C-alpha positions as CSV (number, residue, x, y, z in Angstrom):
1,I,-27.1,58.4,60.3
2,E,-28.8,55.6,62.1
3,N,-31.4,57.9,62.5
4,R,-31.8,59.5,58.6
5,I,-34.9,59.7,56.9
6,K,-35.0,59.6,53.0
7,V,-36.0,62.0,50.6
8,S,-36.9,62.3,47.2
9,V,-35.9,65.2,45.5
10,S,-36.2,65.8,41.6
11,K,-36.0,61.7,40.8
12,K,-32.9,62.0,42.8
13,I,-32.9,60.3,46.9
14,I,-30.8,62.5,49.8
15,Y,-31.1,61.6,53.4
16,I,-31.7,64.1,56.1
17,S,-31.5,64.1,59.8
18,P,-35.1,63.7,61.7
19,I,-37.1,66.6,62.7
20,E,-36.6,65.9,66.4
21,L,-32.5,66.2,66.1
22,Q,-32.5,69.5,64.0
23,I,-34.8,70.8,67.4
24,S,-31.9,69.6,69.8
25,F,-29.0,70.4,67.4
26,K,-30.6,74.0,67.5
27,F,-30.6,73.8,71.2
28,T,-27.0,73.1,71.6
29,L,-25.9,76.2,69.9
30,G,-27.8,78.3,71.7
31,S,-28.0,81.9,69.9
32,E,-31.3,83.1,70.1
33,K,-32.2,83.0,66.3
34,D,-31.1,79.3,67.0
35,I,-33.6,78.8,69.7
36,E,-36.4,80.4,67.7
37,D,-35.3,78.4,64.8
38,A,-36.2,75.5,67.0
39,L,-39.0,76.5,67.9
40,Y,-40.5,77.0,64.9
41,L,-39.6,73.7,63.8
42,Y,-41.1,72.4,67.0
43,N,-44.4,74.1,66.0
44,L,-44.4,73.3,62.6
45,F,-44.1,69.3,63.1
46,K,-46.3,69.5,66.4
47,T,-48.5,66.6,65.2
48,K,-45.7,64.6,63.5
49,I,-43.0,64.4,66.0
50,N,-42.0,61.6,68.1
51,K,-41.7,62.7,71.5
52,D,-40.0,60.1,72.9
53,L,-37.3,60.3,70.0
54,L,-37.1,64.1,71.0
55,K,-36.6,63.3,74.3
56,Y,-33.9,60.8,73.4
57,F,-32.1,63.4,71.8
58,N,-32.8,65.9,74.0
59,Q,-30.8,63.5,76.6
60,K,-28.1,62.6,74.4
61,L,-27.6,66.0,73.6
62,K,-28.0,67.3,77.4
63,I,-30.1,70.0,76.4
64,E,-33.5,68.7,78.2
65,E,-33.4,71.5,80.9
66,Q,-33.2,74.2,78.3
67,F,-35.8,72.7,76.1
68,N,-38.4,72.2,79.2
69,K,-37.8,75.8,80.6
70,Y,-38.4,76.9,76.8
71,K,-41.4,74.4,76.1
72,N,-42.8,75.4,79.8
73,Q,-42.8,79.3,79.0
74,M,-43.8,78.8,75.7
75,R,-46.8,76.4,76.3
76,L,-45.5,74.1,73.8
77,E,-46.9,70.6,73.7
């Protein structure tokens, strides 16, 4: 709730979680499909991602090692 993002859809307001949290959370789910989704989101939004916020969520969700492994394998930056 603290990091929510306001989005206007058809003149209505909804709130979504930041993409950085969505990526980190997908890693916590751990299935191959979830990891693929996380990597897809990362690549799709890589120019807009707040790397410090992503690192923060990775630490909070305790997935830094897993994320860095995939990041290095896929050469994400």
